C-alpha positions in Angstrom: 9.6 -46.6 34.0 7.3 -43.7 35.2 4.2 -44.6 37.1 0.8 -43.6 35.5 -0.7 -40.8 37.7 -4.0 -41.8 39.3 -5.7 -38.8 37.7 -4.9 -40.4 34.3 -5.9 -44.0 35.0 -9.7 -43.7 34.9 -9.9 -41.5 31.8 -7.5 -43.7 29.9 -9.3 -46.9 30.9 -12.6 -45.2 29.8 -11.0 -44.5 26.4 -9.8 -48.1 26.1 -13.3 -49.4 27.1 -15.1 -47.1 24.6 -13.0 -48.5 21.8 -13.6 -52.1 22.9 -9.9 -52.7 23.6 -9.4 -53.2 19.8 -5.9 -52.8 18.4 -7.4 -51.4 15.2 -8.4 -48.4 17.3 -4.8 -47.7 18.4 -4.4 -44.4 16.6 -7.8 -43.1 17.9 -6.9 -44.2 21.4 -3.5 -42.4 21.2 -5.1 -39.2 20.0 -7.7 -39.2 22.8 -5.2 -40.3 25.4 -2.9 -37.4 24.5 -5.8 -35.0 25.3 -5.6 -36.0 29.0 -2.1 -34.5 29.6 -1.3 -32.9 26.3 1.3 -35.5 25.5 2.0 -39.2 25.7 4.2 -40.2 28.7 5.9 -43.6 28.6 3.6 -44.9 31.3 0.5 -44.0 29.2 2.0 -46.0 26.2 2.6 -49.0 28.5 -0.9 -48.9 29.8 -2.3 -48.8 26.3 -0.2 -51.7 25.2 -1.4 -53.7 28.2 -5.0 -52.8 27.6 -4.9 -53.8 23.9 -2.7 -56.9 24.5 -0.2 -55.8 21.9 3.6 -55.2 22.2 4.6 -51.9 23.6 7.0 -51.5 20.7 4.0 -51.4 18.3 2.3 -48.6 20.4 5.5 -46.6 20.5 6.1 -47.1 16.8 2.7 -45.7 15.9 3.0 -42.8 18.3 6.4 -41.9 16.7 5.1 -42.0 13.2 2.5 -39.2 13.3 3.6 -35.6 13.7 0.7 -34.6 15.9 1.5 -37.2 18.6 4.1 -36.1 21.2 6.1 -38.3 23.5 7.5 -35.3 25.4 5.8 -32.3 26.9 4.9 -29.6 24.4 3.2 -27.0 26.6 -0.3 -26.2 27.5 -0.5 -24.1 24.3 0.8 -25.9 21.2 1.2 -23.3 18.4 1.8 -24.6 14.9 2.3 -22.1 12.1 1.3 -23.2 8.7 4.5 -23.3 6.5 3.1 -23.8 3.0 4.7 -21.7 0.4 1.7 -19.4 0.3 2.0 -18.7 4.0 5.7 -17.9 3.5 4.7 -15.4 0.8 2.4 -13.7 3.3 5.1 -13.4 5.9 4.5 -16.3 8.3 8.2 -16.5 9.3 8.3 -12.9 10.6 5.0 -13.5 12.6 6.4 -16.7 14.1 9.6 -14.9 15.2 7.5 -12.1 16.7 5.4 -14.5 18.8 8.5 -16.4 19.9 10.2 -13.1 21.1 7.1 -12.0 22.9 6.7 -15.3 24.8 10.5 -15.8 25.3 10.5 -19.2 23.6 12.8 -20.6 20.9 11.2 -21.9 17.7 10.7 -25.7 17.9 11.1 -25.8 21.7 8.9 -25.7 24.7 9.2 -22.7 27.1 11.0 -23.3 30.4 7.8 -22.9 32.4 6.1 -25.5 30.2 3.4 -23.1 29.0 3.9 -22.9 25.3 5.7 -24.4 22.3 5.9 -22.7 18.9 6.9 -24.4 15.6 5.7 -25.0 12.1 3.6 -27.7 10.4 2.9 -28.4 6.8 -0.1 -26.9 4.9 -3.2 -26.5 7.2 -5.7 -26.2 4.4 -6.1 -22.4 5.0 -4.2 -21.1 2.0 -7.0 -18.8 1.0 -6.9 -17.0 4.4 -3.3 -17.2 5.5 -1.0 -16.8 7.2 -2.5 -19.4 9.4 -1.8 -21.4 12.6 -3.2 -24.2 14.7 -3.5 -23.6 18.5 -4.2 -26.9 20.3 -5.7 -28.1 17.0 -8.0 -25.1 16.5 -7.5 -23.1 13.3 -6.7 -19.4 13.2 -6.3 -17.6 9.9 -5.7 -14.1 8.6 -2.8 -13.6 11.0 -1.2 -10.1 11.3 1.0 -8.4 13.8 -2.0 -7.0 15.8 -3.5 -10.5 16.1 -0.1 -12.0 17.1 0.3 -9.4 19.8 -3.2 -10.3 21.1 -2.5 -14.0 21.0 0.7 -13.6 22.9 -1.1 -11.7 25.7 -3.9 -14.4 25.9 -1.2 -17.1 26.2 0.6 -15.1 28.9 -2.6 -14.8 30.8 -3.2 -18.5 30.4 -6.7 -17.8 29.0 -8.5 -21.0 27.9 -9.2 -21.2 24.2 -12.9 -21.2 24.8 -12.5 -17.6 26.1 -10.5 -16.3 23.2 -12.4 -14.0 20.8 -14.7 -16.2 18.6 -13.6 -14.3 15.5 -10.2 -15.8 15.7 -11.6 -19.2 14.9 -13.8 -18.1 12.0 -12.9 -20.1 8.9 -14.6 -18.8 5.8 -15.5 -20.9 2.8 -14.5 -18.2 0.3 -16.6 -19.7 -2.5 -16.0 -17.4 -5.5 -17.6 -19.4 -8.4 -20.3 -22.0 -8.2 -21.4 -24.5 -10.9 -23.3 -27.7 -10.8 -22.2 -29.2 -7.5 -22.0 -26.0 -5.3 -25.4 -24.8 -6.8 -27.1 -28.1 -6.0 -29.9 -27.7 -3.5 -30.7 -31.1 -2.2 -32.8 -32.2 0.8 -31.0 -35.0 2.6 -32.1 -38.3 1.3 -33.3 -37.1 -2.2 -30.3 -38.7 -4.0 -30.6 -41.9 -2.0 -34.3 -42.2 -2.8 -33.6 -41.8 -6.5 -30.8 -44.4 -6.5 -32.9 -46.9 -4.5 -35.7 -46.6 -7.0 -33.2 -47.5 -9.8 -32.2 -50.6 -7.9 -28.5 -51.5 -7.3 -27.9 -52.6 -10.8 -29.6 -49.6 -12.3 -27.7 -47.2 -10.1 -24.4 -48.7 -10.9 -25.3 -48.5 -14.6 -26.0 -44.8 -14.2 -22.6 -44.3 -12.6 -21.0 -46.1 -15.6 -22.9 -43.8 -18.0 -21.7 -40.7 -16.1 -18.0 -41.3 -16.8 -17.2 -39.9 -13.3 -13.5 -40.1 -12.6 -11.9 -39.8 -9.2 -11.3 -36.1 -8.1 -8.3 -37.0 -5.9 -5.9 -36.5 -8.8 -5.4 -40.0 -10.2 -8.7 -39.9 -12.2 -9.6 -43.6 -12.0 -13.1 -44.4 -13.2 -15.3 -44.4 -10.2 -17.8 -47.0 -11.5 -15.0 -49.4 -12.4 -13.7 -49.2 -8.8 -17.2 -49.7 -7.4 -18.0 -52.7 -9.7 -14.6 -54.3 -8.8 -15.4 -54.1 -5.1 -19.0 -55.3 -5.6 -17.8 -58.4 -7.5 -14.9 -59.2 -5.1 -15.3 -62.2 -2.9 -16.6 -61.5 0.6 -19.7 -59.9 2.0 -18.3 -57.4 4.4 -17.5 -54.5 1.9 -16.3 -51.2 3.2 -16.6 -47.6 1.9 -13.9 -45.1 2.8 -14.0 -41.3 2.2 -10.5 -40.0 1.9 -10.6 -36.6 3.6 -6.9 -36.5 4.3 -6.4 -33.4 2.2 -2.7 -32.9 2.8 -1.5 -31.7 -0.6 -0.1 -28.1 -0.2 -2.5 -25.6 -1.7 -5.6 -27.7 -1.5 -8.6 -26.8 0.7 -11.7 -27.7 -1.3 -12.5 -30.7 0.9 -12.5 -28.4 3.9 -15.2 -26.4 2.3 -17.3 -29.4 1.3 -17.0 -30.9 4.8 -17.9 -27.6 6.4 -20.9 -26.6 4.3 -21.8 -29.6 2.2 -21.4 -32.5 4.6 -24.7 -34.0 3.7 -23.6 -34.3 0.1 -20.4 -36.2 1.2 -22.2 -38.5 3.6 -25.0 -39.2 1.1 -22.4 -39.9 -1.6 -20.8 -42.5 0.8 -24.2 -44.1 1.3 -24.8 -44.1 -2.5 -21.5 -46.0 -2.9 -22.6 -48.5 -0.2 -25.9 -49.0 -2.1 -24.0 -49.9 -5.3 -21.3 -52.0 -3.7 -23.4 -53.7 -1.0 -21.2 -52.3 1.9 -22.3 -52.1 5.5 -19.4 -50.1 7.1 -18.1 -46.7 6.2 -15.3 -44.5 7.4 -14.5 -40.9 6.9 -10.8 -40.5 7.3 -10.5 -36.8 8.5 -7.0 -35.2 8.5 -5.8 -34.1 11.9 -5.6 -30.5 10.7 -9.4 -30.5 10.3 -10.1 -31.9 13.7 -12.0 -28.7 14.6 -14.7 -29.9 12.1 -15.3 -33.1 14.0 -18.1 -32.0 16.3 -20.3 -30.6 13.5 -19.6 -33.6 11.3 -20.7 -35.9 14.1 -23.8 -33.8 14.5 -24.6 -34.3 10.8 -24.2 -38.1 11.1 -26.5 -38.1 14.2 -29.1 -36.2 12.3 -28.9 -38.6 9.3 -29.3 -41.6 11.6 -32.4 -40.0 13.2 -33.8 -39.4 9.7 -33.3 -43.1 8.7 -30.5 -42.2 6.2 -28.0 -44.3 8.1 -28.2 -47.4 10.2 -30.6 -50.4 9.6 -33.0 -50.5 6.6 -32.1 -47.1 5.2 -35.2 -45.3 3.9 -37.1 -48.5 4.7 -35.2 -50.6 2.2 -34.8 -54.2 3.6 -31.1 -55.3 3.6 -29.8 -51.8 3.1 -27.8 -51.4 6.3 -24.9 -48.9 6.4 -23.3 -46.6 8.9 -20.3 -44.2 9.0 -17.6 -43.6 11.6 -15.1 -40.8 11.6 -11.5 -41.7 11.9 -9.0 -39.0 12.8 -5.6 -38.7 11.2 -2.7 -37.2 13.1 -0.4 -35.3 10.7 0.9 -37.6 8.0 0.8 -36.5 4.4 1.5 -40.0 3.1 -1.8 -41.2 4.5 -3.5 -39.5 1.6 -2.3 -42.5 -0.5 -5.1 -45.0 -0.2 -3.2 -48.0 1.0 -1.3 -46.0 3.6 -4.7 -44.6 4.7 -6.0 -48.1 5.1 -3.0 -49.0 7.3 -3.8 -46.0 9.4 -7.4 -47.0 9.7 -6.2 -50.3 11.1 -4.3 -48.5 13.8 -0.9 -48.9 12.2 1.8 -46.6 10.9 0.7 -45.1 7.6 3.1 -47.1 5.4 1.9 -47.6 1.8 1.3 -51.2 0.9 2.7 -53.2 -2.0 0.1 -53.6 -4.7 -1.5 -55.9 -5.9 -3.7 -56.9 -4.3 -5.6 -53.6 -4.6 -7.9 -52.3 -1.9 -11.0 -53.2 -3.9 -10.0 -56.8 -3.4 -8.2 -56.7 -0.1 -8.4 -53.4 1.8 -9.4 -52.6 5.3 -8.9 -55.8 7.4 -8.5 -57.7 4.1 -12.1 -56.8 3.1 -13.0 -55.4 -0.3 -12.7 -51.6 0.2 -13.6 -48.6 -2.0 -11.6 -45.5 -1.3 -13.0 -42.3 -2.8 -12.2 -38.6 -2.5 -14.5 -36.2 -0.8 -15.4 -34.3 -4.0 -15.9 -37.6 -5.9 -18.5 -38.8 -3.5 -20.3 -35.5 -3.4 -20.5 -35.6 -7.2 -22.5 -38.9 -7.1 -25.5 -37.0 -5.7 -25.6 -35.0 -8.9 -25.6 -38.2 -10.9 -28.4 -39.8 -8.8 -30.6 -36.8 -9.2 -29.9 -35.8 -12.8 -28.8 -39.0 -14.5 -25.5 -40.3 -15.7 -26.0 -39.0 -19.3 -26.6 -35.4 -18.1 -23.4 -35.5 -16.0 -21.3 -36.9 -18.9 -22.6 -34.1 -21.2 -20.6 -31.5 -19.2 -16.9 -31.0 -19.4 -14.7 -32.8 -22.0 -14.8 -36.2 -23.7 -12.4 -37.7 -21.2 -13.2 -35.5 -18.2 -16.9 -35.4 -17.4 -18.5 -32.9 -15.0 -17.0 -30.0 -13.1 -13.9 -29.5 -11.0 -13.4 -27.6 -7.7 -10.2 -25.6 -7.6 -8.5 -24.2 -4.5 -6.9 -21.0 -5.7 -4.3 -19.2 -3.6 -1.2 -17.1 -4.0 -0.8 -13.9 -5.9 -4.3 -13.0 -6.9 -7.0 -10.6 -5.7 -9.6 -13.2 -4.8 -8.3 -16.5 -3.5 -10.9 -19.2 -2.6 -12.9 -22.0 -4.2 -13.9 -21.9 -7.9 -15.9 -24.5 -9.7 -15.5 -24.9 -13.4 -16.6 -27.4 -16.1 -13.5 -29.5 -17.1 -11.8 -27.9 -20.1 -11.4 -24.4 -18.6 -8.1 -22.7 -19.6 -5.5 -21.6 -17.1 -5.7 -18.0 -18.6 -9.5 -17.9 -17.9 -9.0 -18.9 -14.3 -6.2 -16.3 -13.8 -8.5 -13.6 -15.2 -11.4 -14.6 -12.9 -9.4 -14.6 -9.7 -7.8 -11.3 -10.4 -4.2 -12.4 -11.0 -1.8 -10.1 -12.8 1.9 -10.2 -13.9 1.7 -14.0 -13.3 5.0 -15.7 -13.8 4.0 -19.3 -13.0 1.1 -21.5 -11.8 1.6 -24.6 -9.7 -1.3 -26.9 -10.5 -1.9 -30.0 -8.3 0.1 -28.9 -5.3 3.7 -29.9 -4.6 3.2 -33.1 -6.5 1.7 -31.4 -9.5 3.0 -29.4 -12.5 4.5 -25.9 -12.7 3.2 -24.0 -15.7 5.0 -21.1 -17.3 3.3 -18.2 -19.2 3.6 -19.8 -22.6 1.4 -22.7 -21.2 -1.5 -20.6 -19.9 -3.8 -21.7 -22.8 -3.6 -25.3 -21.5 -6.8 -26.7 -20.0 -7.8 -28.3 -16.7 -8.6 -31.8 -17.7 -7.3 -35.3 -17.3 -6.1 -35.3 -20.9 -4.2 -32.1 -20.4 -3.5 -30.7 -16.9 -4.9 -33.1 -14.3 -5.2 -31.9 -10.7 -6.6 -32.8 -7.3 -7.6 -29.2 -7.0 -4.6 -27.0 -5.9 -3.9 -23.9 -8.0 -1.1 -21.7 -6.6 -0.2 -18.5 -8.4 3.2 -16.8 -8.4 3.8 -13.4 -9.9 7.0 -11.8 -11.3 8.2 -10.9 -7.8 8.5 -14.5 -6.7 11.7 -16.7 -6.9 10.7 -20.0 -8.5 13.8 -21.6 -7.1 12.6 -20.9 -3.5 9.2 -22.2 -4.4 10.7 -25.5 -5.6 13.0 -25.6 -2.5 10.0 -25.2 -0.2 8.3 -28.2 -1.9 11.5 -30.2 -1.6 11.7 -29.5 2.1 8.0 -30.6 2.4 8.6 -33.9 0.7 11.7 -34.6 2.8 9.8 -34.0 6.0 6.8 -36.1 4.9 8.6 -39.1 3.6 7.4 -42.1 5.7 10.9 -43.7 5.4 9.7 -47.0 4.2 11.8 -47.2 1.0 15.4 -46.1 0.6 15.0 -44.1 -2.7 12.5 -41.8 -1.1 14.0 -41.7 2.5 17.5 -41.0 1.3 16.7 -39.3 -2.1 14.5 -36.6 -0.7 17.1 -35.8 2.0 19.9 -35.6 -0.6 17.7 -33.4 -2.9 17.0 -31.1 0.1 20.7 -30.9 0.7 21.5 -30.0 -2.9 18.8 -27.3 -2.9 20.1 -25.9 0.4 23.6 -25.9 -1.0 22.5 -23.8 -3.9 20.5 -21.5 -1.7 23.6 -20.9 0.5 25.6 -19.9 -2.5 27.9 -22.9 -2.7 26.6 -24.5 -5.8 28.4 -25.6 -9.0 27.3 -26.8 -12.4 27.9 -30.4 -11.3 25.2 -30.0 -8.6 22.6 -29.4 -11.3 23.6 -32.7 -13.0 23.4 -34.5 -9.6 20.0 -33.0 -9.0 18.8 -34.2 -12.4 20.1 -37.7 -11.6 18.4 -37.7 -8.2 15.2 -36.6 -9.8 15.2 -39.6 -12.2 16.1 -42.0 -9.3 13.2 -40.8 -7.1 10.7 -40.9 -9.9 11.6 -44.4 -11.1 12.6 -46.3 -7.9 10.3 -45.0 -5.1 7.8 -47.3 -3.5 4.8 -45.0 -3.7 3.5 -41.8 -5.3 5.1 -39.5 -2.7 8.6 -40.4 -3.7 7.9 -40.4 -7.4 6.3 -37.0 -7.2 8.9 -35.4 -4.9 11.2 -34.3 -7.8 8.3 -32.8 -9.9 8.8 -29.2 -8.7 12.5 -29.3 -9.3 12.2 -31.0 -12.8 9.7 -28.3 -13.9 11.5 -25.3 -12.6 14.9 -26.5 -13.8 13.4 -26.9 -17.3 11.3 -23.7 -17.4 13.1 -21.3 -15.0 16.7 -22.5 -15.2 18.2 -19.0 -14.6 16.7 -19.1 -11.1 19.2 -22.0 -10.4 22.2 -20.8 -12.4 22.4 -17.4 -10.8 23.0 -19.2 -7.5 26.1 -21.0 -8.8 29.5 -19.9 -7.6 31.0 -21.1 -10.9 29.9 -23.2 -13.8 32.9 -25.5 -13.2 33.7 -27.3 -9.9 36.6 -25.7 -8.0 37.6 -27.4 -4.8 37.8 -25.0 -1.9 40.0 -27.3 0.2 43.6 -28.1 -0.8 44.1 -31.7 0.2 47.7 -31.9 -1.0 48.7 -29.0 1.2 46.9 -30.6 4.1 49.2 -33.6 3.7 52.4 -31.5 4.1 52.7 -32.5 7.8 52.4 -36.2 6.9 55.2 -35.8 4.3 57.4 -34.1 6.9 56.9 -36.8 9.4 57.7 -39.5 6.9 60.6 -37.6 5.4 59.1 -37.9 2.0 58.7 -35.2 -0.6 58.9 -37.1 -3.9 56.3 -37.0 -6.6 54.6 -40.1 -5.2 53.9 -38.3 -1.9 51.9 -35.6 -3.7 48.3 -35.6 -5.0 48.1 -34.7 -8.7 45.4 -32.8 -10.5 43.3 -34.5 -13.2 45.1 -32.5 -15.9 48.6 -33.4 -14.6 47.7 -37.1 -14.6 46.6 -36.8 -18.2 50.0 -35.5 -19.2 
């Protein structure tokens, strides 16, 4: 067992002390501990286990679950190229290879001098300005060969990131169309004041009248969720904002957190007023860690203004505060029960439900988990009333929806529309042409062909968490589906066998077809796997994993069939001939010593 260096002991002990030696803070402690040396040596894990009085196996289990935690050196510069399908379409693979050649490092490995490692990660939430990368957690978009050459030189010179050109780290909002939410001009505290004047019951009634449904994709009625948590036994209620925006092609939460953070935090506080909660968490995905300082500054400003803390806006008994909890690269933590497990310092494994989080969530306390956009929308309802909110959109889908548009279009970015807008209208607005297909809802969503472009964005037609990826006639829809299959295989938490094994098998079939070794029987096996994953998986990740293949097989089948070697299976290996030596050794050459084909047996 390695000995913890003296230079690490004091900083690590400070981290443990700051988190009160609480096991629930294990993930946050690991993230901060990694900042000391850039990775997590065995001695560091042991010290953390001792400091938290928990088994070392638990510490190592959590460290091994999250892709942004490293138990081996990964270099002073950790370069992660975004590998979403839209980044691939923009040439990320060629840029990655160029940087590797210039720095003499193999993809996925650390350079011999320990300076740099270069590999890929899943979607970084920069699909509107890709190709993109993270360097030591800081986002850089709009990559091209010139910028890659400059980055290679900066790394060779071992220049600290704070001395890199500031323009590299500029992340634009790219808001292309505003509607009710993005046009809202609200002084912090206005929505809270309006809700307090209505009283807790009146405010919840207003939410019920609004018909607001969750903007994370599932579309569950927000007021029903709040009322369930409010009525659940136990006084220590919790509000959680799910900012683990990991669905490929989605980046609307990034924009809301970057430029509309007051709306999000005010929405969390409005939820606390309705539910009677005292504690709140913003679960911020690890890819957005660069937003943490400015978000903490907004929280500090709100505390100073009496909008967080004790007796908010002077209201006796209205005590509520918010902490930010960092994720560390796990798509499955976007599922609310897996997110709660992560909040408790555990591996992000989805829970068996019931009980649901509104009854037993964080530390078995009644917990409301809402999406970033959902919470921001509550400010509109507080200021304008539930009836006014419900008057926009469609009968089953009230209000507006933020769409993250990327891919083959002239103006990628954020578009806000009232529910009910057609796919064709969106394509026209963003400057798309010769469109072959649209993937709505990310990898877990639905792929629409041209004959479906009159369908509408609404829960009763095409529901979505916000991703809207466009593919023109030059794109191979098989490769699009294959990229999503690889994503799901990588992100499976491994908890249940159908997902753990099924996504791996599906990936193998898709790779077999891509390599030109497919047969018609493979398509039947893929169809069987799709049904198995959808019906037997433990959580939404596994059940959604086959969606891209199901849609593209149905609507773009020629993209699969042209990869088949033959429509019928023809074995490439002659097993009977391979047994010739065995027959010679046993001096047998009768009919029983030979394998027979299916047709011969039938005779």
